[in-house]
N, C-alpha and C positions, 0 to 999 in steps of 0.2 A: 798878684799870684803869677808865677812863671808858667809859661805855656809848655815848657819842656824842663827836664831835670838838669839841663846844662847851664853852666855859669854864662851870664850875658844874654840869655835867651829873652825873647819878647815877653813883656808883662801885660796883664790886663786887670781891670778893676773887678773885684769879686766880693759879694756881700758876705758878712759874717752872720751866722744864725743868731747868736745871743752874745752880747758883751756889755761891759760897764764902761761908759765914756766918763773919764775922770777930768776932762777939761774944766777950767775955771773953778777947780776945787769942789765941783758938784758932781756927785755920782749919778749918772743917768742910765737907765736900762734901755738898751737899743736892741732891736731884733730885725734880722734880715736887711741890714744896711751896710753900705760901704763906708768905712771911716775916712774922714778927710785927712789929708797929709798932715803929719805932726800931731795927730790925736793921741793922747795918752789913754790906753785902755787896758782892761784886765778881764779875765773870765768871771762868770757869775759864781758867787760863793754858794755852793749847793748845800742845802740842809738835808741830812740823811733821813730824817723822819718823813719829810715831805716826799722825797724821792721814793722811799720804800712804800709809803701809803698808796701811791699811784702806780705802783708796779703791778698792773693788772694783766696778768698773763692768761692766755687761753686755758680754760679749766678752772679759773678763779670763780668762786661762788659766794654769794652773800644773801642774807635775808634782811629786808628793809621793812620796817613797820612805822606807822604813823596813825594817830587818832583820826577816825573818820575815813580811813582807807583800808582796803584789804591788804594783808601782808603780800609783799612782792618778792619773788625769788629771782635774783640776778645771776647771770652766768656770762663770762667773757668768752667770746667765740671768734672765729675767723671765717671769712667767706671764700668763694672760689678764687677771688683776686688777691687773697692773703691780706685783706683789710680787716682790722680788729674792731670789734664792737661789743657793747654791753647789751645783753638780751634779757628782757623781762619776761620770764616764763608765764607770769600771771596775766599780763595785758598784751603781750606780743610786741611791745615797743622795742625799738632798736636805736642805740646811740653810737655812732661810729666815732672813733678817737685815734689820736696819735700820741705816742710817748717817745720822745727823742733823747731822753736822758737828762735834759735840762728843763723841759716843759711838757705838760700834759694839756692837750686841747681837743675839744670835740670838733668834728667836721660836718656832721649832719645828724638829724634826728628824724625818725619815722615812727608814727604811731599815735597813741592816745595821749593828748596833752593834759589829761588828769592823772596820768601815771606818775608814780613816785620817781621813776627814771627820768621823766621830763623835768621835774623840779631839780633833780641832781644835775641834769644837763645845763639848766639855767645857772645854778650856783657855781659849778666848777667848769664853766665854759672854757676858760684858759687859766692855767696855773703855772707859774714859774717856781722852780724848786729852791727858793731862797727866802730867808726871813730878814734880810738886811733892811734896815729902816729906810724908808723913802723909795723902795723898789716897787713901783706900781705897774702892773701890766694892763694894757688896754687892747680892746679889739672891738669888732662890730658883729652883732648878731645878724642872721638873715632877716630881711625886711618882712618876710611872711609871718614872723612871730608877732608882729604888732597886731593888736586887737581892733584898731581903728580901720575898718574896711573901706570907708570912703577915701581916707587919706592914702591907703595902700593902693586903691584902684587908680587914684589920680597920679601917684608916683609911677605906677606901671605905665601909664599913658605917656608921662613926660620923661621916662627913664632914658631914652636915646639922646635927650637934649640937656637934662638938668636933674640933679638929685637934691631934693629939698627936705627929705626926711631920712633919719638914720636912727638905729637902735644901738646904743653904745654899751660896752661892758668894761668893767674895771675890777681889779682884785689885787690884794696884797696879803701877805701872811705875817703873823706875829707869834712869838712864843709866850705862852701863859702857863707858868708852873711847869708841869711835866707834859703839857699838851702844845700842839701847834694849831692855831686857828686861822682859817682862810676867811677873809672878809671880802665880799663881792657886792657889786651894785650894778644896776641897769638904769640907763637914762635914755629918754627919747628926745631927739633933737629935731625940731621943725624950724627950718631957716635958722634964726639966731636964738630961738626960744628953746631952753633945755629944761626938761621936767624929769625928776627921779621917778622911776616906775617899779623898781624892785630893790629889796635889800636881802642879802643872804649871807650865811656863814656855814663853814664846815669844820668840824672838830676832828683832829687826828690824835690818836693815842696809841702807844706801844707799836709804832710803825704801821698803823692801819687806820682806815676811816672808821669813826665811831658814831658820828651823828651829823646831820645837817639841817639847817632851818632856812626856809624861803618865805618871804612876805611879798606877795604880788597880787594886784587886782582885789584888794581887801580880803585876801585869803592868806592865812598863815599856816604853813606846814612844818611841823617839827618831827623829823624822822630819826629813828634809831637804826644803826647799821651794824649788823652782826656778820662777821666773816665766817663762812662755813668751811671753805677750802681755798687754798692759795695756789693750787696747780692741778 
């Protein structure tokens, strides 16, 4: 990137938010990286259904129901710092998120971990708006989400020197008939040992979220999502 708009001005390396690396004939999704010199790249192919479904503007409201849970009423709000979050009027839980036009991702969760909002937070932790084959997005959950308290305590103790435990997230989207399905998974890694700890999916229809399913800690939650208001 040039530091000024004038020809011949100094340049500096600058990361791209999201792009597809086409080197070696393999399409690889990259995020917030600086491409190496000579890299063939292109923008992410955006799926309009995915992008529309996660266009959660302030004022958006939905009712989410699941067997064994009280119905929850979600509303999208903004705080005094103009940060956007989903608020569960039923449980008081909040899940802060960012939508930059290419991806939707949660930044933090506060509240009851038995809330349906928490399960949605786990399932849709990070979603790229593409259904291209082989495009898998990865990220890491906050370590405080792990249920193993002794391991978490030990990691807190060793954190300044060494990180031996992590909670990984991955997701990809596919088209099934008239629907788009997001497939997500969670894995806990302790040193070189990797263990699957969650499986989830979210169904999108008619430009909106219609349902999501999360299986974690021997608990399966199948939720139905009904949009009440979009603005």
